[in-house]
C-alpha positions as a Markdown table, in Angstrom:
| # | Residue | x | y | z |
|---|---|---|---|---|
| 1 | Unk | 0.0 | 0.0 | 0.0 |
| 2 | Unk | 2.9 | 2.5 | 0.7 |
| 3 | Unk | 4.2 | 2.0 | -2.8 |
| 4 | Unk | 0.8 | 2.8 | -4.3 |
| 5 | Unk | 0.3 | 5.7 | -1.9 |
| 6 | Unk | 3.8 | 6.8 | -2.5 |
| 7 | Unk | 3.2 | 6.7 | -6.3 |
| 8 | Unk | 0.2 | 9.0 | -5.8 |
| 9 | Unk | 2.0 | 11.7 | -3.7 |
| 10 | Unk | 5.1 | 11.9 | -6.0 |
| 11 | Unk | 3.2 | 13.8 | -8.6 |
| 12 | Unk | 3.3 | 17.5 | -7.7 |
| 13 | Unk | 6.8 | 18.6 | -8.8 |
| 14 | Unk | 7.7 | 20.3 | -12.0 |
| 15 | Unk | 9.9 | 19.6 | -15.0 |
| 16 | Unk | 12.9 | 20.9 | -13.1 |
| 17 | Unk | 14.2 | 20.0 | -9.7 |
| 18 | Unk | 13.3 | 23.5 | -8.3 |
| 19 | Unk | 10.1 | 25.5 | -8.4 |
| 20 | Unk | 9.9 | 28.7 | -10.4 |
| 21 | Unk | 10.0 | 27.1 | -13.9 |
| 22 | Unk | 6.9 | 26.1 | -16.0 |
| 23 | Unk | 4.2 | 25.1 | -13.6 |
| 24 | Unk | 4.5 | 28.2 | -11.4 |
| 25 | Unk | 0.8 | 28.5 | -10.8 |
| 26 | Unk | 0.8 | 24.9 | -9.6 |
| 27 | Unk | 3.6 | 25.8 | -7.3 |
| 28 | Unk | 1.5 | 28.6 | -5.9 |
| 29 | Unk | -1.3 | 26.3 | -5.1 |
| 30 | Unk | 0.9 | 23.7 | -3.4 |
| 31 | Unk | 2.7 | 26.4 | -1.4 |
| 32 | Unk | -0.6 | 27.9 | -0.4 |
| 33 | Unk | -1.8 | 24.5 | 0.7 |
| 34 | Unk | 1.3 | 24.0 | 2.8 |
| 35 | Unk | 1.0 | 27.5 | 4.3 |
| 36 | Unk | -2.1 | 26.3 | 6.1 |
| 37 | Unk | 0.0 | 23.8 | 8.2 |
| 38 | Unk | -0.2 | 22.5 | 10.8 |
| 39 | Unk | -3.5 | 21.0 | 9.6 |
| 40 | Unk | -5.5 | 17.8 | 9.6 |
| 41 | Unk | -7.2 | 16.4 | 6.5 |
| 42 | Unk | -9.5 | 13.5 | 6.0 |
| 43 | Unk | -9.4 | 11.6 | 2.8 |
| 44 | Unk | -11.1 | 8.9 | 0.7 |
| 45 | Unk | -8.6 | 6.8 | -1.3 |
| 46 | Unk | -10.1 | 4.6 | -4.1 |
| 47 | Unk | -8.3 | 2.0 | -6.2 |
| 48 | Unk | -10.0 | 0.4 | -9.2 |
| 49 | Unk | -9.0 | -1.9 | -12.1 |
| 50 | Unk | -11.5 | -3.9 | -14.2 |
| 51 | Unk | -13.7 | -5.5 | -11.6 |
| 52 | Unk | -11.5 | -4.7 | -8.6 |
| 53 | Unk | -12.6 | -1.9 | -6.3 |
| 54 | Unk | -11.1 | -0.9 | -2.9 |
| 55 | Unk | -11.9 | 2.1 | -0.7 |
| 56 | Unk | -9.8 | 3.4 | 2.2 |
| 57 | Unk | -10.7 | 6.3 | 4.4 |
| 58 | Unk | -8.3 | 7.9 | 6.9 |
| 59 | Unk | -6.7 | 11.1 | 8.0 |
| 60 | Unk | -3.4 | 12.9 | 7.5 |
| 61 | Unk | -1.7 | 15.6 | 9.6 |
| 62 | Unk | 0.8 | 17.9 | 7.9 |
| 63 | Unk | 2.9 | 20.0 | 10.3 |
| 64 | Unk | 5.3 | 21.3 | 7.7 |
| 65 | Unk | 7.0 | 20.0 | 4.6 |
| 66 | Unk | 8.5 | 16.7 | 5.6 |
| 67 | Unk | 6.7 | 16.4 | 8.9 |
| 68 | Unk | 3.4 | 14.5 | 8.7 |
| 69 | Unk | 1.4 | 11.6 | 10.0 |
| 70 | Unk | -0.8 | 9.4 | 7.8 |
| 71 | Unk | -3.3 | 7.0 | 9.2 |
| 72 | Unk | -4.9 | 3.9 | 7.6 |
| 73 | Unk | -7.1 | 1.3 | 9.2 |
| 74 | Unk | -4.1 | -1.2 | 9.5 |
| 75 | Unk | -1.0 | 1.1 | 9.4 |
| 76 | Unk | 0.2 | 4.5 | 10.5 |
| 77 | Unk | 3.1 | 6.4 | 8.9 |
| 78 | Unk | 4.9 | 9.3 | 10.6 |
| 79 | Unk | 7.8 | 11.5 | 9.7 |
| 80 | Unk | 9.8 | 14.1 | 11.7 |
| 81 | Unk | 11.5 | 15.3 | 8.6 |
| 82 | Unk | 14.5 | 13.0 | 8.8 |
| 83 | Unk | 13.1 | 9.6 | 9.7 |
| 84 | Unk | 10.1 | 7.6 | 8.6 |
| 85 | Unk | 8.1 | 5.6 | 11.1 |
| 86 | Unk | 5.8 | 2.8 | 10.1 |
| 87 | Unk | 3.5 | 1.2 | 12.7 |
| 88 | Unk | 1.6 | -2.0 | 12.0 |
| 89 | Unk | -1.6 | -2.1 | 14.0 |
| 90 | Unk | -1.9 | -5.9 | 13.7 |
| 91 | Unk | 1.5 | -6.7 | 15.1 |
| 92 | Unk | 1.9 | -3.5 | 17.3 |
| 93 | Unk | 5.4 | -3.0 | 15.8 |
| 94 | Unk | 6.9 | 0.3 | 14.7 |
| 95 | Unk | 9.8 | 0.2 | 12.2 |
| 96 | Unk | 12.0 | 3.3 | 12.0 |
| 97 | Unk | 14.0 | 4.1 | 8.9 |
| 98 | Unk | 15.6 | 7.0 | 7.1 |
| 99 | Unk | 13.2 | 9.2 | 5.3 |
| 100 | Unk | 13.5 | 8.7 | 1.5 |
| 101 | Unk | 11.0 | 10.6 | -0.5 |
| 102 | Unk | 11.1 | 8.0 | -3.4 |
| 103 | Unk | 9.7 | 5.4 | -1.0 |
| 104 | Unk | 6.6 | 7.5 | -0.3 |
| 105 | Unk | 3.3 | 7.5 | -2.2 |
| 106 | Unk | 3.1 | 10.0 | -5.0 |
| 107 | Unk | 0.2 | 11.9 | -3.5 |
| 108 | Unk | 2.0 | 12.1 | -0.1 |
| 109 | Unk | 5.0 | 13.6 | -1.9 |
| 110 | Unk | 2.7 | 15.9 | -3.9 |
| 111 | Unk | 1.0 | 17.3 | -0.8 |
| 112 | Unk | 4.5 | 17.9 | 0.7 |
| 113 | Unk | 5.8 | 19.7 | -2.4 |
| 114 | Unk | 8.5 | 17.1 | -2.8 |
| 115 | Unk | 8.0 | 15.8 | -6.4 |
| 116 | Unk | 10.7 | 14.2 | -8.5 |
| 117 | Unk | 12.6 | 16.0 | -11.2 |
| 118 | Unk | 11.3 | 15.0 | -14.6 |
| 119 | Unk | 7.7 | 15.6 | -13.8 |
| 120 | Unk | 5.9 | 17.6 | -16.6 |
| 121 | Unk | 3.1 | 19.9 | -15.7 |
| 122 | Unk | 0.3 | 20.9 | -18.2 |
| 123 | Unk | -2.3 | 23.4 | -17.2 |
| 124 | Unk | -4.0 | 24.9 | -15.4 |
| 125 | Unk | -7.2 | 24.5 | -17.4 |
| 126 | Unk | -10.8 | 25.2 | -16.3 |
| 127 | Unk | -12.5 | 22.3 | -14.5 |
| 128 | Unk | -16.0 | 21.5 | -13.4 |
| 129 | Unk | -17.3 | 23.5 | -10.4 |
| 130 | Unk | -14.8 | 26.3 | -11.0 |
| 131 | Unk | -11.8 | 24.0 | -10.0 |
| 132 | Unk | -8.5 | 24.4 | -11.7 |
| 133 | Unk | -7.0 | 21.2 | -13.1 |
| 134 | Unk | -3.4 | 20.3 | -13.8 |
| 135 | Unk | -2.1 | 17.2 | -15.6 |
| 136 | Unk | 1.2 | 15.8 | -14.4 |
| 137 | Unk | 3.2 | 13.1 | -16.3 |
| 138 | Unk | 6.4 | 11.4 | -15.3 |
| 139 | Unk | 8.2 | 8.3 | -16.4 |
| 140 | Unk | 10.2 | 6.0 | -14.1 |
| 141 | Unk | 11.4 | 2.4 | -14.5 |
| 142 | Unk | 8.6 | 1.3 | -12.2 |
| 143 | Unk | 5.8 | 3.7 | -13.1 |
| 144 | Unk | 4.5 | 5.5 | -16.1 |
| 145 | Unk | 1.2 | 7.3 | -16.1 |
| 146 | Unk | -0.7 | 10.6 | -15.7 |
| 147 | Unk | -1.8 | 12.5 | -12.6 |
| 148 | Unk | -4.8 | 14.9 | -12.6 |
| 149 | Unk | -4.9 | 17.4 | -9.8 |
| 150 | Unk | -7.9 | 19.6 | -9.1 |
| 151 | Unk | -7.8 | 22.5 | -6.7 |
| 152 | Unk | -9.9 | 25.4 | -5.5 |
| 153 | Unk | -7.6 | 28.2 | -4.4 |
| 154 | Unk | -5.3 | 26.8 | -1.7 |
| 155 | Unk | -7.4 | 23.7 | -1.3 |
| 156 | Unk | -6.3 | 20.6 | -3.2 |
| 157 | Unk | -9.5 | 18.6 | -3.5 |
| 158 | Unk | -8.6 | 15.7 | -5.8 |
| 159 | Unk | -5.6 | 13.7 | -7.1 |
| 160 | Unk | -6.3 | 11.1 | -9.7 |
| 161 | Unk | -3.6 | 8.8 | -11.1 |
| 162 | Unk | -3.8 | 6.5 | -14.1 |
| 163 | Unk | -1.2 | 3.8 | -14.5 |
| 164 | Unk | -0.4 | 2.2 | -17.8 |
| 165 | Unk | -1.4 | -1.2 | -16.5 |
| 166 | Unk | -5.0 | -0.1 | -16.1 |
| 167 | Unk | -5.0 | 0.9 | -12.4 |
| 168 | Unk | -6.9 | 4.0 | -11.4 |
| 169 | Unk | -6.2 | 5.8 | -8.1 |
| 170 | Unk | -8.5 | 8.5 | -6.8 |
| 171 | Unk | -7.7 | 10.5 | -3.7 |
| 172 | Unk | -10.4 | 12.9 | -2.5 |
| 173 | Unk | -9.5 | 15.3 | 0.3 |
| 174 | Unk | -11.7 | 17.0 | 2.8 |
| 175 | Unk | -11.3 | 20.6 | 3.9 |
| 176 | Unk | -8.1 | 21.2 | 6.0 |
| 177 | Unk | -8.7 | 21.8 | 9.7 |
| 178 | Unk | -6.4 | 23.6 | 12.1 |
| 179 | Unk | -4.4 | 21.0 | 14.1 |
| 180 | Unk | -2.4 | 21.2 | 17.3 |
| 181 | Unk | -1.0 | 18.7 | 19.7 |
| 182 | Unk | 0.7 | 19.1 | 23.1 |
| 183 | Unk | 3.6 | 16.9 | 22.0 |
| 184 | Unk | 4.2 | 17.1 | 18.3 |
| 185 | Unk | 7.4 | 15.1 | 18.3 |
| 186 | Unk | 5.9 | 12.1 | 20.0 |
| 187 | Unk | 2.9 | 12.3 | 17.7 |
| 188 | Unk | 5.0 | 12.4 | 14.5 |
| 189 | Unk | 7.3 | 9.7 | 15.7 |
| 190 | Unk | 4.4 | 7.4 | 16.8 |
| 191 | Unk | 5.6 | 7.2 | 20.4 |
| 192 | Unk | 1.9 | 7.3 | 21.4 |
| 193 | Unk | 1.3 | 3.9 | 19.8 |
| 194 | Unk | 1.8 | 0.7 | 21.7 |
| 195 | Unk | 4.3 | -2.2 | 21.0 |
| 196 | Unk | 7.9 | -2.6 | 20.2 |
| 197 | Unk | 10.1 | -0.4 | 18.0 |
| 198 | Unk | 12.7 | -1.6 | 15.5 |
| 199 | Unk | 15.3 | 1.0 | 14.4 |
| 200 | Unk | 16.8 | 0.3 | 11.0 |
| 201 | Unk | 18.6 | 3.7 | 10.5 |
Protein backbone atom coordinates (compact mmCIF):
# COMPACT_ATOMS: atom_id res chain seq x y z
CA UNK A 1 0.00 0.00 0.00
CA UNK A 2 2.85 2.45 0.73
CA UNK A 3 4.23 2.04 -2.81
CA UNK A 4 0.83 2.83 -4.27
CA UNK A 5 0.29 5.69 -1.88
CA UNK A 6 3.80 6.85 -2.53
CA UNK A 7 3.18 6.75 -6.26
CA UNK A 8 0.19 9.02 -5.76
CA UNK A 9 2.02 11.70 -3.72
CA UNK A 10 5.11 11.93 -5.95
CA UNK A 11 3.16 13.77 -8.62
CA UNK A 12 3.30 17.49 -7.71
CA UNK A 13 6.75 18.59 -8.81
CA UNK A 14 7.73 20.34 -12.01
CA UNK A 15 9.91 19.55 -14.97
CA UNK A 16 12.94 20.89 -13.14
CA UNK A 17 14.25 20.05 -9.67
CA UNK A 18 13.31 23.48 -8.30
CA UNK A 19 10.12 25.53 -8.36
CA UNK A 20 9.92 28.67 -10.43
CA UNK A 21 10.00 27.07 -13.89
CA UNK A 22 6.91 26.14 -15.96
CA UNK A 23 4.18 25.11 -13.55
CA UNK A 24 4.52 28.24 -11.40
CA UNK A 25 0.77 28.51 -10.84
CA UNK A 26 0.75 24.94 -9.63
CA UNK A 27 3.62 25.80 -7.29
CA UNK A 28 1.53 28.64 -5.86
CA UNK A 29 -1.34 26.26 -5.12
CA UNK A 30 0.95 23.74 -3.40
CA UNK A 31 2.72 26.44 -1.39
CA UNK A 32 -0.65 27.95 -0.42
CA UNK A 33 -1.81 24.52 0.67
CA UNK A 34 1.31 23.99 2.83
CA UNK A 35 0.97 27.50 4.30
CA UNK A 36 -2.14 26.27 6.14
CA UNK A 37 -0.05 23.82 8.19
CA UNK A 38 -0.24 22.54 10.82
CA UNK A 39 -3.47 20.99 9.58
CA UNK A 40 -5.49 17.80 9.60
CA UNK A 41 -7.19 16.45 6.48
CA UNK A 42 -9.54 13.51 6.03
CA UNK A 43 -9.37 11.55 2.81
CA UNK A 44 -11.07 8.86 0.73
CA UNK A 45 -8.65 6.75 -1.33
CA UNK A 46 -10.14 4.59 -4.08
CA UNK A 47 -8.29 2.02 -6.21
CA UNK A 48 -9.97 0.36 -9.20
CA UNK A 49 -9.04 -1.91 -12.09
CA UNK A 50 -11.49 -3.89 -14.19
CA UNK A 51 -13.74 -5.55 -11.57
CA UNK A 52 -11.49 -4.71 -8.61
CA UNK A 53 -12.56 -1.90 -6.27
CA UNK A 54 -11.07 -0.92 -2.90
CA UNK A 55 -11.92 2.11 -0.74
CA UNK A 56 -9.81 3.35 2.16
CA UNK A 57 -10.65 6.25 4.45
CA UNK A 58 -8.35 7.92 6.93
CA UNK A 59 -6.71 11.14 8.00
CA UNK A 60 -3.43 12.94 7.46
CA UNK A 61 -1.73 15.58 9.59
CA UNK A 62 0.78 17.91 7.94
CA UNK A 63 2.90 19.97 10.33
CA UNK A 64 5.33 21.30 7.71
CA UNK A 65 7.00 20.04 4.57
CA UNK A 66 8.50 16.69 5.56
CA UNK A 67 6.66 16.43 8.88
CA UNK A 68 3.44 14.46 8.68
CA UNK A 69 1.38 11.57 10.00
CA UNK A 70 -0.78 9.41 7.77
CA UNK A 71 -3.28 6.95 9.25
CA UNK A 72 -4.87 3.90 7.64
CA UNK A 73 -7.06 1.26 9.22
CA UNK A 74 -4.10 -1.16 9.51
CA UNK A 75 -1.01 1.07 9.40
CA UNK A 76 0.23 4.47 10.53
CA UNK A 77 3.07 6.42 8.89
CA UNK A 78 4.87 9.28 10.59
CA UNK A 79 7.79 11.52 9.71
CA UNK A 80 9.76 14.10 11.69
CA UNK A 81 11.53 15.33 8.56
CA UNK A 82 14.54 13.01 8.77
CA UNK A 83 13.14 9.60 9.72
CA UNK A 84 10.12 7.61 8.59
CA UNK A 85 8.08 5.64 11.13
CA UNK A 86 5.79 2.79 10.11
CA UNK A 87 3.47 1.21 12.67
CA UNK A 88 1.57 -2.01 11.99
CA UNK A 89 -1.65 -2.06 14.00
CA UNK A 90 -1.92 -5.86 13.67
CA UNK A 91 1.52 -6.68 15.14
CA UNK A 92 1.93 -3.53 17.29
CA UNK A 93 5.41 -3.03 15.84
CA UNK A 94 6.91 0.27 14.70
CA UNK A 95 9.77 0.22 12.19
CA UNK A 96 12.01 3.30 12.05
CA UNK A 97 14.02 4.05 8.91
CA UNK A 98 15.62 7.01 7.15
CA UNK A 99 13.18 9.21 5.26
CA UNK A 100 13.52 8.66 1.50
CA UNK A 101 10.95 10.55 -0.54
CA UNK A 102 11.09 8.01 -3.37
CA UNK A 103 9.68 5.40 -0.97
CA UNK A 104 6.57 7.48 -0.30
CA UNK A 105 3.32 7.48 -2.17
CA UNK A 106 3.06 9.97 -5.01
CA UNK A 107 0.16 11.86 -3.48
CA UNK A 108 2.00 12.13 -0.15
CA UNK A 109 4.98 13.64 -1.93
CA UNK A 110 2.68 15.91 -3.88
CA UNK A 111 1.02 17.29 -0.76
CA UNK A 112 4.46 17.88 0.73
CA UNK A 113 5.77 19.73 -2.35
CA UNK A 114 8.46 17.05 -2.80
CA UNK A 115 8.01 15.84 -6.37
CA UNK A 116 10.67 14.16 -8.49
CA UNK A 117 12.63 15.97 -11.17
CA UNK A 118 11.33 15.04 -14.59
CA UNK A 119 7.65 15.55 -13.85
CA UNK A 120 5.95 17.57 -16.59
CA UNK A 121 3.06 19.89 -15.69
CA UNK A 122 0.34 20.89 -18.15
CA UNK A 123 -2.29 23.44 -17.19
CA UNK A 124 -4.04 24.90 -15.43
CA UNK A 125 -7.24 24.45 -17.35
CA UNK A 126 -10.79 25.18 -16.28
CA UNK A 127 -12.45 22.28 -14.53
CA UNK A 128 -15.97 21.49 -13.35
CA UNK A 129 -17.33 23.50 -10.43
CA UNK A 130 -14.75 26.28 -10.97
CA UNK A 131 -11.84 24.04 -9.98
CA UNK A 132 -8.47 24.39 -11.65
CA UNK A 133 -6.97 21.23 -13.13
CA UNK A 134 -3.36 20.27 -13.85
CA UNK A 135 -2.08 17.18 -15.62
CA UNK A 136 1.25 15.80 -14.44
CA UNK A 137 3.19 13.13 -16.27
CA UNK A 138 6.38 11.37 -15.29
CA UNK A 139 8.23 8.28 -16.44
CA UNK A 140 10.20 6.02 -14.15
CA UNK A 141 11.41 2.45 -14.52
CA UNK A 142 8.60 1.27 -12.20
CA UNK A 143 5.82 3.69 -13.09
CA UNK A 144 4.49 5.53 -16.09
CA UNK A 145 1.19 7.34 -16.11
CA UNK A 146 -0.70 10.59 -15.72
CA UNK A 147 -1.82 12.48 -12.64
CA UNK A 148 -4.76 14.90 -12.62
CA UNK A 149 -4.87 17.42 -9.77
CA UNK A 150 -7.92 19.58 -9.07
CA UNK A 151 -7.77 22.54 -6.70
CA UNK A 152 -9.91 25.43 -5.55
CA UNK A 153 -7.60 28.20 -4.41
CA UNK A 154 -5.30 26.76 -1.73
CA UNK A 155 -7.45 23.66 -1.26
CA UNK A 156 -6.27 20.61 -3.19
CA UNK A 157 -9.46 18.59 -3.53
CA UNK A 158 -8.65 15.67 -5.81
CA UNK A 159 -5.64 13.73 -7.07
CA UNK A 160 -6.27 11.13 -9.74
CA UNK A 161 -3.60 8.76 -11.06
CA UNK A 162 -3.82 6.49 -14.07
CA UNK A 163 -1.23 3.76 -14.50
CA UNK A 164 -0.45 2.15 -17.83
CA UNK A 165 -1.42 -1.24 -16.45
CA UNK A 166 -5.02 -0.05 -16.05
CA UNK A 167 -5.01 0.88 -12.35
CA UNK A 168 -6.88 4.04 -11.39
CA UNK A 169 -6.16 5.75 -8.07
CA UNK A 170 -8.45 8.51 -6.81
CA UNK A 171 -7.70 10.54 -3.68
CA UNK A 172 -10.40 12.94 -2.47
CA UNK A 173 -9.46 15.35 0.30
CA UNK A 174 -11.70 17.02 2.84
CA UNK A 175 -11.27 20.65 3.85
CA UNK A 176 -8.13 21.23 5.99
CA UNK A 177 -8.73 21.80 9.70
CA UNK A 178 -6.39 23.59 12.08
CA UNK A 179 -4.42 21.05 14.11
CA UNK A 180 -2.42 21.24 17.32
CA UNK A 181 -0.98 18.70 19.74
CA UNK A 182 0.73 19.08 23.14
CA UNK A 183 3.64 16.85 22.04
CA UNK A 184 4.15 17.08 18.28
CA UNK A 185 7.41 15.13 18.25
CA UNK A 186 5.87 12.13 20.01
CA UNK A 187 2.86 12.30 17.69
CA UNK A 188 4.96 12.41 14.50
CA UNK A 189 7.34 9.67 15.65
CA UNK A 190 4.43 7.45 16.76
CA UNK A 191 5.56 7.24 20.37
CA UNK A 192 1.89 7.32 21.39
CA UNK A 193 1.29 3.91 19.77
CA UNK A 194 1.82 0.67 21.72
CA UNK A 195 4.27 -2.15 21.01
CA UNK A 196 7.93 -2.61 20.19
CA UNK A 197 10.12 -0.40 17.99
CA UNK A 198 12.71 -1.62 15.49
CA UNK A 199 15.28 1.00 14.42
CA UNK A 200 16.80 0.35 10.97
CA UNK A 201 18.58 3.67 10.54
